[in-house]
C-alpha positions in Angstrom: -44.1 105.3 -96.0 -40.6 103.9 -96.9 -40.9 104.6 -100.6 -41.6 108.3 -100.0 -38.6 108.4 -97.6 -36.4 106.9 -100.3 -37.5 109.4 -102.9 -36.9 112.4 -100.7 -33.6 111.1 -99.3 -32.3 111.6 -102.9 -33.8 115.1 -103.1 -32.6 116.2 -99.7 -29.1 114.9 -100.4 -29.0 116.9 -103.7 -28.9 113.9 -106.0 -32.0 115.2 -107.9 -33.8 118.4 -108.1 -37.2 117.3 -109.3 -39.9 114.6 -109.3 -41.5 113.1 -112.4 -45.2 112.4 -112.3 -46.7 109.4 -113.9 -48.3 111.7 -116.5 -44.8 113.0 -117.5 -45.1 116.4 -115.8 -41.9 117.5 -114.0 -42.3 118.8 -110.4 -39.4 121.0 -109.3 -38.1 120.4 -105.7 -36.1 123.3 -104.2 -33.9 121.3 -101.8 -31.4 124.2 -101.6 -34.1 126.5 -100.1 -35.3 123.7 -97.8 -31.7 123.3 -96.4 -31.2 127.1 -96.0 -32.7 129.1 -93.1 -36.3 130.2 -93.3 -36.5 133.2 -95.6 -38.7 136.3 -96.1 -41.3 134.3 -98.0 -41.8 132.0 -95.0 -42.5 134.9 -92.7 -46.3 134.9 -93.4 -46.4 131.2 -92.2 -44.2 131.8 -89.2 -46.2 134.9 -88.1 -49.4 132.9 -88.1 -47.9 130.1 -85.8 -48.7 131.7 -82.5 -48.9 128.4 -80.5 -47.6 124.8 -80.6 -46.9 123.8 -84.2 -46.2 120.5 -85.9 -44.6 120.5 -89.4 -45.6 117.4 -91.4 -42.9 116.5 -93.9 -40.5 118.9 -92.2 -37.4 117.9 -94.3 -34.3 119.6 -92.9 -36.4 121.5 -90.3 -35.9 125.1 -91.4 -39.4 126.1 -90.2 -39.2 124.1 -87.0 -35.9 125.8 -86.2 -37.2 129.3 -87.0 -40.3 128.7 -84.8 -38.2 127.4 -81.9 -35.9 130.5 -82.2 -39.1 132.6 -81.8 -40.0 130.8 -78.6 -42.8 128.8 -80.2 -43.0 125.1 -79.4 -42.6 123.2 -82.6 -42.0 119.6 -83.8 -41.1 118.2 -87.2 -42.3 114.9 -88.6 -40.6 113.2 -91.5 -40.0 109.6 -92.5 -36.6 110.4 -94.2 -33.4 109.4 -92.3 -31.6 112.2 -94.3 -34.1 114.7 -92.9 -33.5 113.4 -89.4 -29.8 113.9 -89.7 -30.2 117.4 -91.1 -32.7 118.3 -88.4 -30.3 117.1 -85.7 -27.5 119.2 -87.3 -29.7 122.2 -87.2 -31.0 121.5 -83.7 -34.6 121.2 -84.9 -36.8 118.9 -82.8 -38.3 116.1 -84.9 -39.5 112.6 -84.9 -38.8 110.2 -87.8 -42.3 108.8 -88.4 -45.0 108.4 -91.0 -47.4 111.3 -90.8 -50.3 108.9 -90.6 -48.8 107.0 -87.6 -49.5 108.0 -84.0 -47.8 111.3 -83.2 -47.0 113.2 -80.1 -49.7 115.7 -79.0 -52.5 114.4 -81.1 -55.4 116.8 -80.8 -53.4 119.5 -79.1 -51.5 121.4 -81.8 -52.5 125.0 -82.5 -51.1 124.7 -86.1 -50.2 122.1 -88.6 -47.8 122.9 -91.5 -48.0 121.3 -94.9 -45.4 123.3 -96.8 -43.0 122.8 -99.7 -45.4 120.6 -101.7 -46.3 118.4 -98.7 -50.0 118.5 -99.5 -48.9 115.8 -101.9 -47.9 113.3 -99.1 -49.7 110.0 -99.6 -51.3 110.9 -102.9 -54.7 111.5 -101.2 -55.1 115.2 -100.1 -58.5 114.6 -98.6 -57.1 112.0 -96.3 -54.0 114.1 -95.5 -56.2 117.2 -94.6 -58.4 115.0 -92.4 -55.2 113.8 -90.7 -54.0 117.3 -90.2 -57.4 118.4 -88.8 -57.3 115.5 -86.3 -54.0 116.8 -84.9 -55.4 120.2 -84.1 -56.7 121.6 -80.8 -60.1 123.4 -81.1 -59.6 126.7 -82.9 -56.4 125.6 -84.6 -55.4 126.0 -88.2 -53.7 124.0 -91.0 -51.2 126.1 -93.1 -50.8 124.7 -96.6 -48.5 125.7 -99.4 -50.6 125.2 -102.5 -49.3 124.4 -106.0 -48.6 127.1 -108.6 -51.7 126.3 -110.7 -54.9 127.3 -108.7 -57.3 124.8 -110.1 -54.9 121.8 -110.2 -56.1 118.7 -108.4 -53.9 115.8 -109.5 -53.3 112.5 -107.8 -51.0 109.7 -109.0 -47.4 108.5 -108.5 -44.0 110.2 -108.8 -40.4 109.1 -108.9 -37.0 110.7 -108.5 -34.3 109.4 -110.8 -34.3 105.6 -110.7 -36.1 105.5 -107.4 -39.5 103.8 -106.7 -42.9 105.1 -107.7 -44.7 106.6 -104.7 -48.2 108.1 -104.3 -48.2 111.9 -104.6 -50.6 114.8 -105.3 -50.5 118.3 -106.6 -53.2 120.7 -105.4 -53.7 124.4 -106.2 -55.4 127.0 -104.0 -58.8 126.8 -105.6 -58.8 123.1 -105.4 -57.9 123.3 -101.7 -61.0 125.4 -101.2 -63.1 122.6 -102.7 -61.3 119.8 -100.8 -61.2 121.4 -97.4 -64.9 120.9 -96.4 -64.6 117.1 -96.5 -62.0 117.4 -93.7 -64.1 119.8 -91.7 -62.0 122.8 -92.8 -62.6 126.0 -94.6 -60.3 128.6 -96.2 -59.6 131.5 -93.8 -56.7 133.3 -95.5 -54.6 133.2 -98.6 -51.3 134.9 -99.3 -49.2 135.0 -102.4 -45.5 135.4 -101.8 -43.7 135.7 -105.1 -44.2 132.3 -106.9 -45.5 130.7 -103.7 -49.1 130.6 -102.5 -50.1 129.9 -98.8 -53.5 129.0 -97.6 -54.7 128.9 -94.0 -57.5 126.5 -93.3 -59.6 126.5 -90.1 -62.2 124.2 -88.6 
């Protein structure tokens, strides 16, 4: 997904702090938080990752690094070369790859992370959730950061600055509950951490 990598290269490098949807809505991107260490709001996610975890769209790898420091086997996946460089600097294991391409450990991960808006990857959340579910071992879970508007379920394209249009989606917690069954998943737990909402989905 080269276009997606190009968009997020700019965000990760600090050249822009938002995406613009094709309906004109601005989607903030907090690259400063992504580049920092995992914070207290991330703790709920980290505590639920009790076994091998793959982070789809890992960016600079803050969650991968935090899990590794806890002794949890973790791997980041991201198509951005900037993300790869930042992960290497942080010492976070990652592969530079499309999340829909073959990945290490297919069907053996205890947890899949889709955080920092990454439920939007590919612009088709049903497909992305099915992909995440296929990566799991029996009994595993998908941990998703939902959008700020619970009922939102938007799919279209976004761009950053003068970059290309790429497929993207925005999905709230209530919409996730409706989407999950098509991927063989159901909502197990929800946590609101300040302005952020996390949802755990299980098979």
